[in-house]
ROKELUM-316078 format. One line per 3 residues: number of its first residue (from 0); their letters; for each residue z, y negated, x negated of N, C-alpha, C, O, CB. Coordinates in steps of 0.2 Angstrom, whole numbers. Atoms other than C-alpha are relative to their C-alpha. Glycine has a CB too. Layout:
N
NUM) A) Z/Y/X/Z/Y/X/Z/Y/X/Z/Y/X/Z/Y/X ~ ...
END
This chain:
294
0) MTK) 5/-2/-4/839/337/-198/4/3/7/9/6/6/-4/6/-3 ~ -3/-2/-7/843/340/-179/-1/8/0/-6/10/-1/-4/-3/6 ~ 0/-7/-2/848/358/-175/-4/1/6/-2/-2/11/7/3/-1
3) MIF) 4/-2/-6/836/366/-163/0/7/2/3/11/-2/-8/-2/-1 ~ 0/-7/-3/835/381/-152/-7/2/2/-10/-2/6/5/1/6 ~ 7/-3/-3/818/391/-149/1/6/4/4/11/1/-5/1/-7
6) VNL) -1/-6/-5/819/402/-134/-7/4/0/-12/1/3/2/-3/7 ~ 6/-4/0/806/416/-136/0/4/6/4/8/8/0/4/-7 ~ 1/-4/-6/799/423/-120/-7/3/0/-12/1/-2/0/-5/6
9) PVT) 6/-4/0/786/437/-118/-3/-2/7/0/-2/12/1/7/0 ~ 4/2/-6/772/432/-105/-6/4/0/-9/6/-5/-1/-7/0 ~ 6/-4/-1/758/442/-98/-7/-4/0/-12/-2/-2/0/4/6
12) DLK) 6/5/0/746/427/-96/2/-6/-3/5/-10/0/-3/0/8 ~ -2/5/4/748/414/-109/-2/-7/4/2/-12/4/-3/0/-7 ~ 2/6/-3/737/401/-100/4/-2/6/5/-8/8/-8/0/1
15) RSI) -3/1/-7/745/403/-83/7/-2/-2/10/-7/2/1/7/4 ~ -7/2/2/763/402/-92/0/-8/-2/5/-11/-1/3/4/-5 ~ 0/6/3/758/386/-101/-1/-5/6/3/-10/6/-6/-1/-4
18) AFY) 1/4/-6/752/378/-84/7/0/4/9/-6/6/-5/2/4 ~ -6/-1/-4/768/384/-76/6/-5/-3/9/-9/0/3/7/0 ~ -6/4/3/780/376/-89/-2/-7/0/3/-12/0/1/3/-7
21) KAL) 2/7/-1/770/360/-89/2/-3/6/4/-9/7/-8/-1/-2 ~ -2/2/-6/773/359/-71/7/-1/1/10/-6/5/-3/5/6 ~ -7/1/0/791/360/-74/3/-6/-3/8/-8/-2/4/7/-3
24) GFE) -2/6/4/792/346/-86/-1/1/-7/1/-4/-11/6/-2/3 ~ 1/-1/8/789/354/-103/-6/-3/-2/-11/-4/2/0/8/-1 ~ 6/2/3/776/347/-115/-2/5/-5/3/8/-9/2/-7/-3
27) QNL) 2/-5/5/766/358/-126/-1/-3/-7/-4/-9/-7/-7/3/2 ~ 1/2/7/767/356/-145/-6/4/-3/-5/10/-4/6/1/-4 ~ 6/-3/2/749/360/-150/1/2/-8/-3/7/-10/-6/-4/1
30) QFS) 0/-2/8/754/361/-169/3/7/0/1/10/-5/5/-5/-3 ~ -3/-7/0/764/377/-165/-2/4/6/1/8/8/8/-1/0 ~ 3/-4/-5/752/384/-152/-6/3/-2/-10/0/-6/-1/-4/6
33) DDT) 7/-3/1/737/396/-153/-1/5/5/1/4/11/0/4/-7 ~ 2/-5/-5/729/410/-144/5/5/2/5/9/7/-6/3/-1 ~ -5/-5/-1/745/421/-145/7/-3/2/11/1/4/0/4/-6
36) AAC) -7/3/-1/759/408/-143/-1/-7/2/-6/-10/0/4/1/-6 ~ 0/7/-1/763/391/-136/7/-2/0/12/1/2/-3/-1/8 ~ -6/3/0/777/380/-140/1/-5/5/-3/-10/5/1/-3/-7
39) MVW) -1/5/-5/784/371/-125/6/-4/-1/11/-1/-2/0/4/7 ~ -5/5/2/795/356/-128/4/-2/6/1/-6/10/-2/-5/-5 ~ -5/3/-6/810/352/-116/3/-6/-3/3/-11/1/5/5/2
42) SEA) -4/6/3/819/340/-128/-1/1/-7/-4/6/-10/7/-1/2 ~ 0/0/7/820/336/-146/3/7/-3/1/9/-8/3/-6/-3 ~ -4/-6/2/832/351/-148/-2/7/3/0/12/1/7/-1/0
45) IHA) 1/-6/-4/826/363/-135/-8/2/1/-11/-2/3/3/0/7 ~ 7/-2/-1/809/373/-136/0/7/2/4/11/1/-3/-1/-7 ~ 2/-7/-2/802/388/-127/-6/2/-3/-11/-1/-3/0/0/8
48) MLL) 6/-3/4/790/399/-137/-2/5/5/1/10/6/2/3/-7 ~ 3/-5/-4/779/408/-125/-5/5/-4/-9/2/-7/-4/-3/6 ~ 3/-5/4/773/424/-133/-4/5/4/-1/8/8/5/3/-5
51) THA) 4/-6/-3/759/436/-128/4/7/-2/8/7/-7/-7/1/-2 ~ -4/-6/2/766/454/-128/-2/2/-7/2/5/-10/-2/5/5 ~ 2/-2/7/756/458/-144/4/-4/-5/6/-2/-10/-8/-1/-1
54) KWH) -4/4/4/764/443/-152/7/2/0/10/2/-6/-1/-8/1 ~ -7/-2/-1/781/448/-146/2/5/-4/7/6/-8/2/1/7 ~ -2/-6/4/780/465/-154/-1/-1/-7/1/4/-11/-5/5/3
57) TFT) 0/1/7/776/457/-171/7/-2/-2/9/-2/-8/-5/-5/-2 ~ -6/2/1/794/451/-170/6/5/1/11/6/-3/2/-6/4 ~ -5/-5/-2/803/466/-163/-3/6/3/-8/6/6/6/-3/4
60) ERP) 3/-6/-3/800/484/-159/4/2/6/2/7/10/1/6/-5 ~ -4/-2/-6/812/484/-145/-5/-1/6/-9/-6/6/6/-5/1 ~ 4/1/-5/804/486/-128/1/-6/4/7/-9/4/1/6/5
63) IPP) -1/6/-4/801/471/-116/3/3/6/0/7/9/-7/-3/1 ~ -3/-2/-6/812/473/-101/-5/-1/6/-9/-5/6/7/-5/2 ~ 5/0/-6/803/477/-85/1/-6/5/7/-9/5/1/6/4
66) AGT) -1/5/-4/800/463/-73/5/1/6/5/7/8/-7/-2/4 ~ -5/-1/-5/814/460/-60/7/2/-3/12/2/1/-2/6/4 ~ -7/-1/3/828/464/-73/1/-7/-3/-3/-11/-4/0/6/-5
69) SGV) -2/6/3/838/451/-82/5/1/-5/9/5/-4/3/-6/5 ~ -5/0/6/846/450/-99/3/-6/-2/9/-6/-5/-3/3/-6 ~ -2/6/1/848/432/-100/-3/-5/5/-8/-4/7/-1/-2/-8
72) MLT) 2/6/-4/847/416/-90/1/-6/-3/7/-8/-5/2/0/8 ~ -1/7/4/844/399/-98/1/-5/5/-3/-6/10/-6/-1/-5 ~ -1/5/-4/850/384/-90/-1/-7/-3/1/-8/-9/7/0/3
75) LSM) 2/7/3/843/366/-92/4/-5/4/5/-5/10/-7/-1/0 ~ -3/6/-4/853/350/-87/-5/-5/2/-10/-6/-1/5/-3/-5 ~ 4/5/-4/845/338/-75/3/-6/1/10/-7/1/-3/3/6
78) DSR) -3/6/-1/848/320/-72/2/-2/7/6/-7/8/-5/-6/-2 ~ -1/1/-7/849/321/-53/0/6/4/-4/11/2/-4/-6/2 ~ 1/-6/-4/850/333/-39/-7/0/2/-10/6/3/5/-1/7
81) EEV) 7/0/-2/833/327/-34/-5/4/-6/-10/7/-4/-3/-7/1 ~ 4/-3/5/826/333/-51/1/8/0/-3/12/-2/3/-2/-7 ~ -1/-7/-1/834/350/-48/-4/3/5/-8/8/4/8/2/2
84) DRM) 4/-2/-5/825/351/-32/-8/0/-2/-11/5/-1/1/-4/6 ~ 7/1/2/809/345/-40/-2/6/-4/-8/9/-4/-1/-6/-4 ~ 2/-6/4/809/359/-53/-1/6/4/-5/10/2/6/1/-6
87) NRA) 0/-6/-4/812/372/-40/-7/0/4/-10/5/4/6/1/4 ~ 6/0/-4/797/366/-30/-6/1/-5/-10/5/-3/-1/-7/3 ~ 6/-1/4/786/365/-45/0/8/-2/-6/10/-3/1/-4/-7
90) AEE) 0/-7/1/791/383/-49/-4/4/5/-8/8/4/7/3/-1 ~ 3/-3/-6/786/389/-32/-7/-1/1/-11/3/3/4/-1/7 ~ 7/2/-1/770/380/-32/-5/2/-6/-11/1/-5/-1/-8/1
93) NGG) 4/-2/6/764/386/-49/1/7/-2/1/9/-8/2/-4/-6 ~ 0/-7/1/766/405/-48/7/3/-2/7/9/-3/-4/1/-6 ~ -7/-2/1/785/406/-50/3/1/6/1/2/12/4/-4/-5
96) QAD) -4/-1/-5/799/409/-39/6/-5/0/9/-7/-5/3/7/1 ~ -6/5/0/812/396/-33/6/4/3/5/9/7/-2/-6/5 ~ -6/-2/-2/830/400/-29/1/8/0/2/11/5/1/-2/8
99) VNP) -1/-8/1/831/418/-36/7/2/0/8/8/1/-3/2/-7 ~ -8/-1/-1/850/416/-35/2/-5/5/-1/-10/7/4/0/-6 ~ -2/5/-4/860/408/-22/1/-7/-3/3/-8/-8/7/2/3
102) VQD) -1/7/2/861/389/-23/7/-1/-1/11/1/3/-3/-5/5 ~ -7/2/1/877/382/-30/0/-7/1/-3/-11/-3/2/2/-8 ~ -2/7/-1/883/366/-23/7/-1/1/10/0/6/-4/-2/7
105) LGF) -7/1/1/900/361/-28/2/-7/1/8/-9/0/3/3/-6 ~ -1/7/-1/898/343/-24/-1/-4/-7/-6/-7/-8/7/-2/2 ~ 1/3/6/901/338/-42/-5/3/-5/-7/1/-10/7/0/-4
108) MYG) 5/-4/3/889/351/-48/-5/3/5/-3/6/10/3/5/-5 ~ 5/-3/-5/872/357/-40/-5/3/-5/-8/1/-9/-3/-6/3 ~ 4/-4/4/862/371/-47/-5/4/4/-2/7/9/4/4/-5
111) RDL) 5/-5/-3/846/381/-42/-3/4/-6/-5/1/-11/-5/-4/5 ~ 3/-4/5/839/395/-52/-7/2/2/-9/3/8/4/7/-1 ~ 7/-2/-1/821/400/-54/-3/5/-5/1/6/-9/-5/-7/0
114) ADP) 3/-5/5/809/412/-62/-7/-2/-1/-10/-5/3/0/7/4 ~ 7/1/2/793/410/-71/-5/6/2/-2/11/5/-1/-1/-8 ~ 5/-6/-3/777/421/-67/2/7/-3/0/12/0/-7/-2/-2
117) DEN) -2/-6/3/784/434/-79/8/2/2/10/7/-1/-1/0/-7 ~ -6/-1/-3/801/433/-70/6/-1/-5/11/2/-5/1/7/3 ~ -5/3/5/810/425/-85/4/-5/4/1/-9/8/-3/-3/-6
120) LWG) -4/5/-4/825/416/-77/2/-6/-4/4/-6/-9/6/4/2 ~ -2/7/2/829/398/-79/5/-3/6/4/-2/12/-5/-5/-1 ~ -4/3/-5/843/388/-71/-1/-8/-1/-2/-10/-7/7/1/-1
123) AVW) 0/8/1/842/369/-67/6/-2/3/8/-1/9/-6/-3/4 ~ -7/2/-2/859/361/-65/1/-8/-1/-1/-11/-6/5/4/-3 ~ -2/7/1/865/343/-62/8/0/1/10/3/5/-3/-5/6
126) MDP) -7/1/0/883/338/-65/2/-8/0/-1/-11/-3/4/3/-6 ~ -2/7/-1/891/322/-59/4/-3/-6/9/0/-8/4/-1/6 ~ -3/3/6/896/312/-75/7/-2/1/12/-1/-3/-3/-5/-4
129) AAF) -7/2/-2/911/305/-66/5/5/0/11/4/-1/0/-4/7 ~ -5/-6/-1/919/322/-63/2/2/-7/7/6/-8/-4/6/4 ~ -2/-3/7/919/325/-82/2/-6/-5/1/-6/-11/-6/4/-3
132) SAP) -2/5/4/925/308/-88/6/1/-3/10/6/-2/1/-6/5 ~ -6/-2/5/939/307/-101/6/0/5/7/-5/9/0/-6/-5 ~ -6/0/-4/955/312/-94/5/-6/-1/4/-9/-6/4/6/-1
135) EPA) -5/5/1/970/300/-92/3/1/-6/5/7/-8/4/-1/6 ~ -3/-1/7/978/297/-109/7/3/2/11/1/7/1/-6/-4 ~ -7/-3/-1/994/308/-111/5/-5/0/5/-10/-4/1/5/-5
138) PAL) -6/5/0/1010/298/-108/3/0/-7/4/5/-10/5/2/5 ~ -2/1/7/1016/291/-124/7/2/-1/11/0/3/-1/-7/-3 ~ -7/-2/1/1032/299/-131/3/-6/-4/0/-8/-9/1/6/-4
141) ERR) -3/6/4/1044/285/-137/7/3/-2/11/7/2/2/-6/5 ~ -6/-3/3/1059/290/-148/5/-5/1/5/-11/-2/-1/2/-7 ~ -6/4/-2/1075/282/-141/6/2/-4/7/8/-6/1/0/7
144) RWS) -6/-2/4/1091/281/-151/7/-3/4/7/-9/6/0/-3/-7 ~ -6/2/-3/1109/280/-145/6/2/-5/4/7/-9/2/2/7 ~ -5/-2/4/1125/281/-155/7/-2/2/8/-6/7/0/-3/-7
147) VDI) -7/1/-2/1144/282/-153/5/2/-6/4/6/-10/2/4/6 ~ -5/-1/5/1159/281/-165/6/4/4/8/1/9/3/-7/-3 ~ -5/-5/-3/1172/295/-161/5/1/-5/4/2/-11/-3/7/2
150) AAP) -5/-1/4/1189/296/-168/2/7/0/7/9/3/6/-5/2 ~ -1/-7/1/1188/314/-172/-5/3/-5/-10/0/-6/-1/4/7 ~ 4/-3/6/1181/325/-186/-6/3/3/-7/4/9/4/5/-4
153) ASR) 7/-3/-2/1163/331/-185/0/7/3/-3/8/8/-5/0/-6 ~ 0/-7/-2/1168/349/-182/2/0/8/0/4/12/5/4/-4 ~ -2/0/-7/1177/344/-166/-5/-3/5/-6/-1/11/7/-5/1
156) VYE) 6/3/-4/1162/333/-160/-5/5/1/-8/6/7/-3/-6/-4 ~ 5/-5/-1/1151/347/-163/2/6/5/-2/8/9/-2/4/-7 ~ -3/-5/-4/1162/359/-154/0/-2/7/-2/2/12/7/2/-2
159) ALI) 0/2/-7/1163/348/-139/-7/-1/3/-8/-1/9/4/-7/0 ~ 7/2/-2/1145/344/-139/-3/7/3/-7/6/8/-5/-2/-6 ~ 3/-6/-2/1140/363/-137/4/5/4/2/10/7/-3/3/-6
162) GPD) -5/-5/-4/1155/371/-128/-2/0/7/-4/-6/10/7/-2/-1 ~ 3/-1/-7/1150/377/-111/4/-5/5/1/-9/9/1/7/3 ~ -4/5/-4/1165/367/-102/-1/-7/-2/-2/-11/3/7/2/0
165) SYA) 1/7/2/1164/352/-112/-7/-3/1/-8/-9/2/2/-1/-8 ~ 7/2/-1/1145/351/-111/-1/-2/7/-4/-7/8/-5/6/-2 ~ 0/2/-7/1147/351/-92/3/-7/1/1/-11/6/3/5/4
168) AWT) -4/6/-1/1159/337/-94/-4/-6/-2/-4/-11/2/7/0/-3 ~ 4/6/3/1149/325/-105/-7/-1/3/-9/-7/4/0/0/-7 ~ 7/0/-3/1132/329/-97/1/-2/8/-4/-3/11/-4/6/-1
171) SAF) -1/2/-7/1140/325/-79/-3/-7/1/-4/-9/6/7/0/2 ~ 3/7/-1/1133/307/-83/-7/1/2/-10/-4/6/0/-4/-7 ~ 7/-1/-2/1116/314/-80/-1/4/7/-6/3/11/-4/4/-5
174) GNG) 0/-4/-6/1121/325/-65/5/5/0/7/8/-5/-7/3/2 ~ -6/-4/0/1135/336/-59/-3/8/0/-8/9/2/3/-1/7 ~ 1/-7/0/1135/355/-63/-5/2/-5/-8/7/-5/-2/2/6
177) LYF) 5/-2/5/1123/355/-78/3/5/-5/9/5/-6/-2/-7/-4 ~ -3/-6/4/1124/370/-89/-6/2/-4/-12/0/-3/3/6/4 ~ 5/-3/4/1114/380/-102/1/7/0/6/10/1/0/-3/-7
180) EGA) 0/-7/1/1109/397/-105/-3/1/-7/-8/-2/-9/-5/4/5 ~ 3/-1/7/1106/404/-123/6/-2/-5/11/-4/-4/-6/-4/-1 ~ -4/1/6/1114/403/-140/-2/-6/-4/-8/-7/-4/1/6/-4
183) WRE) 2/6/4/1114/388/-151/-2/1/-7/-1/-3/-12/6/-5/0 ~ 2/-2/7/1107/397/-166/-7/-2/-1/-11/-2/3/1/8/-1 ~ 7/2/2/1092/391/-175/-5/5/2/-5/11/0/0/-1/-8
186) GER) 5/-4/-2/1076/398/-168/1/3/7/-3/7/10/-1/6/-5 ~ -2/-3/-6/1085/404/-152/-4/-4/6/-4/-11/6/7/0/2 ~ 3/3/-7/1077/400/-134/6/-2/4/11/1/4/-4/5/4
189) MRF) -5/3/-4/1088/389/-123/-3/-3/6/-9/-5/7/3/-6/-4 ~ 2/3/-6/1087/384/-105/6/-5/2/11/-3/3/-1/6/5 ~ -4/5/-2/1095/368/-99/-1/-1/7/-6/-3/9/0/-7/-4
192) LTP) 1/-1/-7/1098/369/-80/4/-5/4/10/-6/2/1/7/2 ~ -4/3/-5/1104/360/-65/2/6/5/0/11/4/-4/-5/5 ~ -2/-6/-5/1113/370/-51/-6/3/4/-5/9/6/5/-3/5
195) GRD) 6/-3/-4/1096/372/-42/-5/4/-5/-10/6/-3/-3/-6/3 ~ 3/-3/5/1090/380/-58/-7/-3/-2/-12/0/-3/-2/7/2 ~ 5/4/3/1078/366/-62/2/-2/-7/8/-3/-8/-2/-6/4
198) GVV) -2/3/7/1077/359/-80/-5/1/-5/-11/0/-3/6/4/-2 ~ 5/-1/6/1069/362/-97/1/6/-4/7/8/-4/0/-7/-4 ~ 0/-5/5/1065/376/-108/-1/-2/-7/-5/-6/-8/-5/6/2
201) SEI) 0/3/6/1069/373/-126/1/5/-6/2/11/-4/5/-5/-1 ~ -1/-4/6/1071/380/-144/5/-4/-4/4/-10/-5/-7/2/-3 ~ -4/4/5/1084/376/-157/-4/0/-6/-5/5/-10/7/4/-1
204) AEN) 4/1/5/1073/369/-170/4/0/-7/1/3/-12/-4/-6/0 ~ -4/0/6/1087/367/-183/7/-1/2/9/-5/7/-2/-6/-5 ~ -7/0/-1/1106/369/-183/4/0/-6/4/6/-9/2/5/5
207) RPN) -5/0/6/1117/364/-197/7/-3/3/8/-9/4/-2/-5/-6 ~ -6/2/-4/1134/364/-188/4/-6/-4/5/-6/-10/5/6/0 ~ -4/6/2/1144/348/-190/-4/-5/-4/-2/-10/-6/6/2/-4
210) EFL) 4/5/3/1129/339/-198/-6/-2/4/-7/-8/5/-2/4/-7 ~ 6/2/-4/1113/340/-188/-2/6/4/-2/12/3/-6/-1/-6 ~ 3/-4/-5/1106/348/-173/-6/-2/3/-6/-8/6/6/1/6
213) SIR) 7/2/-3/1088/348/-167/-2/5/6/-2/11/4/-5/-1/-5 ~ 3/-4/-6/1082/354/-150/-7/-2/1/-9/-8/2/5/-1/6 ~ 7/1/-1/1064/356/-147/-2/2/7/-2/8/9/-5/4/-5
216) HVG) 2/-2/-7/1059/355/-128/-7/1/0/-12/-2/-2/2/-7/4 ~ 6/-3/0/1044/365/-124/-3/1/7/-9/2/8/-1/6/-4 ~ 3/-1/-7/1042/365/-105/5/-1/5/11/-3/4/-2/7/1
219) YIV) -4/1/-6/1049/363/-88/2/6/3/-1/12/2/-4/-4/6 ~ -2/-6/-4/1059/375/-77/1/-3/7/4/-8/9/7/3/-3 ~ -1/2/-7/1057/374/-58/2/6/4/-2/11/4/-7/-3/3
222) GGV) -2/-5/-4/1067/385/-47/1/7/-5/1/12/-2/-4/2/5 ~ -1/-6/5/1071/396/-63/-6/2/-3/-6/7/-7/3/6/4 ~ 7/-2/3/1052/398/-67/-2/-5/-5/-2/-11/-4/-5/1/6
225) EDT) 2/4/6/1047/392/-84/-8/-2/0/-12/2/3/1/4/-6 ~ 7/2/0/1031/382/-86/-1/-4/-7/2/-9/-8/-2/-5/5 ~ 1/3/6/1025/379/-104/-7/-1/-2/-9/-3/-7/3/5/-5
228) VSE) 8/0/1/1006/379/-102/-4/-5/5/-9/-6/3/-2/7/1 ~ 3/4/-4/1002/367/-88/-2/-7/-3/1/-8/-9/4/-2/6 ~ 2/7/3/993/350/-91/6/-5/0/6/-9/-5/-6/-3/4
231) AVR) -6/5/0/1009/341/-86/4/1/-6/7/-4/-8/3/1/7 ~ -5/-2/5/1019/350/-99/-4/-2/-7/-1/-5/-12/2/7/0 ~ 4/1/6/1005/349/-113/-1/-7/-1/-2/-9/-7/-7/3/0
234) AWA) 0/7/1/1005/330/-110/5/-2/-5/4/-8/-8/0/-3/6 ~ -6/3/4/1022/328/-119/3/5/-5/6/3/-10/5/-2/5 ~ -3/-5/5/1027/345/-127/-3/0/-6/-9/0/-7/1/7/4
237) PAY) -7/0/0/1035/347/-139/3/-7/0/0/-12/-3/2/4/-6 ~ -4/7/1/1048/333/-138/7/2/-3/10/8/-1/1/-3/7 ~ -7/-2/4/1064/333/-149/6/-4/3/5/-10/5/-2/-1/-7
240) ENY) -7/3/-2/1082/329/-145/4/2/-6/6/7/-7/3/2/7 ~ -3/-1/7/1091/327/-162/7/-4/0/8/-9/3/-4/-3/-5 ~ -7/2/0/1110/325/-165/2/-1/-8/1/5/-11/5/4/4
243) TFT) -2/1/7/1116/318/-182/7/-2/0/9/-7/3/-5/-5/-4 ~ -7/1/1/1134/319/-187/2/-3/-7/0/-1/-12/4/6/1 ~ -1/4/6/1140/306/-200/8/-1/0/11/-4/4/-4/-6/-1
246) ATP) -7/1/0/1158/306/-206/2/-7/-2/-2/-10/-6/3/5/-6 ~ -2/7/1/1167/289/-206/8/1/-2/11/6/0/-2/-4/6 ~ -7/0/1/1185/284/-211/4/1/6/9/3/6/2/-7/-4
249) QGT) -3/0/-6/1189/283/-193/-2/7/4/2/8/9/-2/-6/5 ~ 2/-6/-4/1181/300/-188/-7/2/-1/-9/4/-7/1/-1/7 ~ 7/-2/0/1163/303/-184/-5/-5/4/-3/-7/9/-1/7/3
252) TLI) 6/3/-4/1147/293/-179/-5/5/2/-8/8/-3/-3/-6/-5 ~ 5/-5/-3/1136/303/-168/-6/-4/2/-6/-9/6/3/4/6 ~ 6/3/-2/1118/297/-167/-5/5/4/-6/11/1/-4/-3/-7
255) VDQ) 5/-4/-4/1106/304/-154/-7/-3/0/-7/-9/2/3/1/8 ~ 7/3/0/1087/302/-156/-3/5/5/-3/11/5/-3/1/-7 ~ 3/-4/-5/1077/308/-141/-7/-2/2/-8/-8/3/4/1/7
258) DMT) 7/2/-2/1058/308/-137/0/1/7/2/6/10/-5/5/-3 ~ 0/0/-8/1055/304/-119/-6/-5/2/-8/-9/-2/6/-3/3 ~ 6/4/-3/1041/297/-108/4/-5/5/10/-5/6/-5/4/3
261) DEF) -2/5/-5/1043/283/-95/3/3/6/8/0/9/-5/-5/2 ~ -3/-4/-6/1047/296/-81/7/1/-1/11/3/4/-4/6/1 ~ -7/-2/1/1064/299/-89/4/-7/-2/9/-7/-5/1/4/-6
264) KEM) -4/7/1/1070/280/-88/7/1/2/11/-2/-1/-4/-5/3 ~ -7/-1/-2/1085/285/-78/4/4/-5/10/2/-5/0/3/7 ~ -4/-4/5/1090/298/-91/2/-5/-6/8/-5/-8/-4/6/-2
267) AQA) -2/5/5/1089/284/-104/5/-4/1/10/-6/-3/-7/-4/-2 ~ -5/4/-2/1100/273/-94/7/3/0/12/0/0/-2/-3/6 ~ -6/-4/0/1113/287/-93/3/2/-6/9/4/-7/-1/6/5
270) WPE) -2/-3/6/1114/291/-111/7/-4/-3/11/-1/-5/-5/-1/-5 ~ -7/4/2/1128/277/-115/6/3/3/11/4/0/-1/-7/1 ~ -6/-3/-4/1139/284/-101/1/7/-3/7/9/-3/-1/0/7
273) ALA) -1/-7/2/1136/302/-107/4/0/-7/8/4/-8/-7/4/-1 ~ -3/0/7/1141/298/-125/8/-3/1/12/-1/-3/-3/-5/-5 ~ -7/2/-1/1157/288/-118/4/6/2/10/6/0/0/-6/5
276) RLK) -4/-6/-2/1162/304/-109/1/5/-6/6/8/-6/-4/3/6 ~ -1/-4/6/1159/314/-125/6/-2/-4/10/2/-7/-7/1/-4 ~ -5/3/4/1170/302/-134/7/2/3/12/3/-1/-1/-7/-1
279) VVC) -6/-1/-3/1184/304/-122/2/8/-1/8/9/-2/0/-1/8 ~ -2/-7/1/1183/323/-123/2/2/-7/7/5/-8/-6/5/2 ~ -2/-2/7/1183/324/-142/6/-3/-2/10/0/-6/-6/-3/-4
282) ENL) -6/4/2/1197/311/-144/6/3/4/12/1/2/0/-7/1 ~ -6/-3/-4/1208/321/-131/-2/7/1/0/9/7/1/-4/6 ~ 3/-7/-2/1201/338/-133/6/5/2/5/9/7/-3/3/-7
285) SSW) -5/-4/-2/1218/347/-132/2/-1/7/3/4/11/6/0/-5 ~ -2/2/-6/1224/338/-117/-6/1/5/-4/3/11/2/-7/1 ~ 5/-1/-5/1207/339/-109/-1/8/2/-2/10/7/-7/-2/-3
288) RQQ) 0/-7/-2/1207/358/-111/5/3/4/4/7/9/0/4/-7 ~ -6/-2/-5/1224/360/-103/-2/-2/7/0/1/12/6/-4/-3 ~ 1/2/-7/1218/350/-88/-6/4/3/-5/5/9/-3/-8/0
291) TRQ) 5/-4/-3/1202/360/-86/2/7/2/-1/11/6/-6/1/-5 ~ -3/-6/-2/1213/376/-86/4/0/6/5/6/9/3/3/-6 ~ -4/1/-5/1224/370/-73/-4/1/7/0/1/12/4/-6/0
END
């Protein structure tokens, strides 16, 4: 059964109110009407029950608000701006009032409010369907994978991956001067930044040193200010960046899995070079440290 709403309204002159609501476009349902009440139908689901004051008081002992006050205003959707205007003209021509509140014209939405003869308030509003069409689909996240074989134990690869100096060295494939703020502990908040303090805000989703590291990216950073709630961020967040360390006879295979959208194509192209630089650092860690200290 369709769920319906019955709006009960107290009226002083039932016949006058019936004529008024018919002029607005309501139809009377005689099956649920008598000398004390009238059921006025707007749609299959919306009905206004016009009740004489005596009938009203059979439902509640609360006083009827004095004319000129308002406790509720009910709004009906219309098919066009012209229908909004027509309803207000009908109100004014049949004992009610048109434009009891300022007209709202926002271009995509047009509304005018009216009052019936007993000063019960109604709104008539038209909204442009095009303004409320389905949003563009969120950019699809694609999980990309890269790997590198490194002649070094997993502990050294892990150390080089997250060490502040070595991190700047291998991520230079993406841009110079990249750095991070935060600790690499599970559950910790991290900020991965450029020298201009743009970047991403993230969380360490999981960290098993020398085995597996998962970074959950949750927002952008622009000029040092975090954004985790905008539509642009919600379209892709969260996105994961995972590192898997696998021991081999020759050392370690590092696998990188990263979720990304098409806007990060350039970053995807730079990953092989970044891993090549990480390999150089790991396989020559001692000499590399000496060079960076000089």
